[in-house]
C-alpha positions, 0 to 999 in steps of 0.5 A: 809281104807282096811288093810291086817294083815300079822302076824303068832301069833294069839294073836298079830293079834287080838291085831292089830285088836283092835288097828286099831279099836281104832285108826280109826273106818273106818279101815277094816281088809280085811285079816289076813295071817300067812305065806309068801305063804298065803300072796302071794296068797292073794295079787295075788287074791285080790284087793290091800289093802290101808295098810299092817301091816307086821311082819317079822318072819312068820311061813314059813320064813321072810316076805321079801320073799313076795316082791320077789314073788309079786309086793307090792306097798301098804304102809307097817308098819312093826311090829317086834322086831329088834333094833333101828339101823334098825328102824332109817335107815328105818324111813328115808322116810317110813311109819313106823317100830314098835317094839312089843308090839305095842303101841297104840300111835305109831300105831296112829302116823304111821296111821297119817303119812300115811294119811298125805303122801297119795300116795306120799310115794312110799314104794316099791321103797324107798331107805330106804326099800332097805337099811333095806332089806340089813341090815336084809334079809341077808343069814346066810353064809354072817356072819364072821366065823373067824378073822385074828389077829396078835401077835408079828411077826405072824398072825393067825385066831381066830374062832368067836365061840372062841370070848366072846366080842369085845371092843373099847378103845383109838380109837382101837378095840379089841376082847376078847377070852374065854381064856382071850386073847385080840387082836387088829382087824382092824374093827370099831364096826359098821362094826363088828355089820354087820359081826356077827349073831345078835342072838349071839352078841348084841351091848350093847353100843358104846364100847362093842359088847357082845356074849350072853354067855359072860353075866354072870349077869345083874343088874339094874342101875341108870336111868333105865340102865343095868349093865353087868358082863361079863366073862371074866371080862371087865376092866370097867363097861359095861352099857346098855342104858335105850333106849336099855334095853328092846331090850337087855332083849328080846335078852337075853330071846330068 
């Protein structure tokens, strides 16, 4: 099986080579590209590979741009750091979507899936891929810049930059400003998560969507969860689940 690696970090590319060799000795890496431009040129001038391992953030932009410039019908396994909500959407009928650092058992499972489905999994046409592209490959201008809120009998706008976090309580969604003011907004958390830049806001749990600067302290908690101290202070404990803890730490460290 011929494999193309699209990855702009040399160490990560070398690790993928090693993992592929361990997973299946018959796999041959036929190319390694670190940019959208190089990948497009390679795909246009070389025979179609059997599998592509593709990072999302490349040296000259997001790898989704490759699909805009060349027809890709080869199955793709994404290797990146996006959260499990996107992963879950993608896994409906795709090959796979692996979080870095890629675990040997996860790559092995993805390769086994490819061998099981063979050519019966049309990656490029799948609805799951289109859903993932809409979720991740969106222009910066699509994010909200302000929200309209009501106080008494008047309406006014609050800039996103003035919001510390959003929280959900008693079936109502509120935003909390840096000035400790709370206002009701007519959106659910899932909608807000799509409206806000992911580098600034993180869905800590079902009740809280927090700005990176609102996280004052992070404490280990029972069962590998994390307990957050927010500023302004929240009225209850804000916990990050064990499943989301690693993503949260990565997000805080970017």
